[in-house]
N, C-alpha and C positions, 0 to 999 in steps of 0.2 A: 692926662689923656685929652686929646683935642678931637671933637666930633666935627666932621666937615659939613658945612652948610651947602646944599646943592645949588643955591643961588649965588654963592660966593664967586668972585672972579677966579678964573683958572690960574693955577700957579705956572711959573715959567716952564715951558717945555710940554705943557699939558694941552689936550684937546678939550673942548667943551661943546655940549649940545643943548639947545633950548628944549628939546623933547625930554631929555633927562631931568631938567629942572621941573618940568611939568609932571612927570610920572613917578618921580622918586617917592613922594609922599603917599600916593595911593598904593604903590607896590609895597612899600614898607609896612603899611597898615595890615596887609594880608600876611606878610612875612612874620610880623609880631604875633599874629594869631595862630600861625600854623608851624613855624619852624621849631625845632627842638631848642631847649634852653641852652644846651651845651653840645659841642661836637665839632666835627670837621666839615667844612662846606667848600665845594668847588664851584666857582662861577665860570661857565663856559662862554666864550666869545664876549669877554668883558668890555671890549671896545675902549672908550676913553678912560675908563676906570673911575668915573664919577660915582656910579652906583656902588662899586666895591667900597670906596671910602665912606660913603654915606651909610651903607648897611652895616659895615663892620663897626662904625662908630656908634650906631644905634643898638646893635646887638652884641654887646661885649663878651657874652659867654660863648660865642661862636668863633672858631678859628677859620677865618675867611681867606681862601686862596683864589685870586683871580687868574684867568688864563686867556690867551688869545694867540692864534697862529701868526698874526701880523706884528712885525718888529715895531712899526710905527705906533700901533695900539699899545704894545707893551711899554714903550717909552713913556707914553702918556699915563698909563696906569701907574708906573713907577713914580712919576712926578706927583700925581694926586696922593699916592701912598706916602711919599716923603713929606708932603705938606700936612697930611693928617697925623702922621707920627703915632700910629695906633699899634699896640703890642699884638693885637689879634689879626692884623692884616699882613699877609705874607707877600713877598715879591711875586710878580706875575710869572706864570709858566708859559712856555711855548707849546701849548697843548693843541693838537689838531684832532678833531673827532674822527677823521678819516685815517688816522695813523695810530693804531693801538700801542705802538712802541713809545708814544709820547704821553700816554695816560699815566696818572699817578698810581703808585703802589699803595696797598692798604685800603681799608674800608672808609667810606664816607657816610656821614649822617644826612647830608643833603647835597643836591646838585641844583644849581640855579642857572637858567638860560633865558636871557631877555632879548627879544627881537633878533633871533638868528635864523630860525628855520625857514622863514619866507625870503631871506636874503642869502640863500645858499641852495645848492642842488639837493634833491630828495635824499641822496646818499649821505649827506651831512646829518639829516634828521635820523636816518637809520644808525649812523655812527654814534650820535648822541644817545639814542636809546640803548645801544649795545654797551656803551660806557656806563650809563646809569644802572643797567641790569647787572653788570659785572662788578661794579665798585660800590654800589649802595649796600649798606647793611640791611638786614631784614627789618622792615618797618621804616626804612629811610625814605626821604622825601625828594621827589623831582618836581621842580617848579618851572613852568613855562609861561612866558608872557608874550603877547603879540596879537595881531589880527588873524582871524580864521574865517574860513567859509563854513557855513552850517546849513544842512538841509532844512528847508522850511523856514529859514530866517533870511529875509531880504538883505542883500549885501548893501551896506551903506554906500552912498555915492562917493564919499572920500576914500573908502577902502577899495571900491572898484577902480577908481582913478589910480590909487597907489599900486594895485595889482597890475594894471596896464603899464605903469611906469617901470615896475620891476621887470616885467617880461620883455619890455623894449630894451632894457639894459642887458638882460641875459634870459633867454627862453627857458632855462632850467630853474629860474627863480619864480616866485609868486606865492600868493596866499595859499595855505594848505587847508585841506578839509579836516575838520576837527575829528571826525570819526576815523579817518585814515591815520591820523596821528595817534589816536588812542589804540588802534589796532596794532600799530608798530610797537607801541609801548607794551601791550599785552604779550606780544611775541617774546619780549625780553624779561617777562616776569614782573611787570609793573601793572598796577590797576589804577584807573582814573577814579579819584575819590571826590573831587570838587571841580566845578566849573563856576568861575566867579566873573561876572561882568565888570568891566573896568571903564574908566573914562575914555573918550575918543574912539569908541567902537573896538576896544581891545578886550582880550580875555586873559585870565590867569587860569591855567590848568594845573591841578595838583595830582600827582601820582604817588602811590606808595609801593615800595618793594615788598613783594609777597613771598 
């Protein structure tokens, strides 16, 4: 079994992101502490696939299935998966949180979503919550990572600039309010259990299916 180094050169046909190289280690530290030892994990909006290869390699007890609605992203995920050659890393699925017909059958022990909800319309967040609420087993874990707005917490200058950039690209995008995200989760039978501060003004939010 080969574990992918997030700093390694991208394999042929794969995309690579400097941000992934920076955040893989801190995210993995949280996953090691809170993910189940075994079970089925669905990664939503897996993007380049670098995270999927790194996390599946570091957490061999988990059956990791990456997904993305983008054909370009899925091709990159497949390239990283081929290079990693991990028995617990499945081929990418063409899952769209806005289309329940594309959601996987059966129960999941965890759902992981990194840097999606601010680069998509609010309906995508609602779809993600509905997917987690309907597919997670009781006690299952939903992991969200990214920047958020929080009442009483000054918005970092870098996050404010990022928010403006996102909204200039699409008015439906932008940093979400953490309380609003938690309320959407609660409506789907999920409870926020941990808020973990991360580097570069990001957060990890952990929810459990109740």
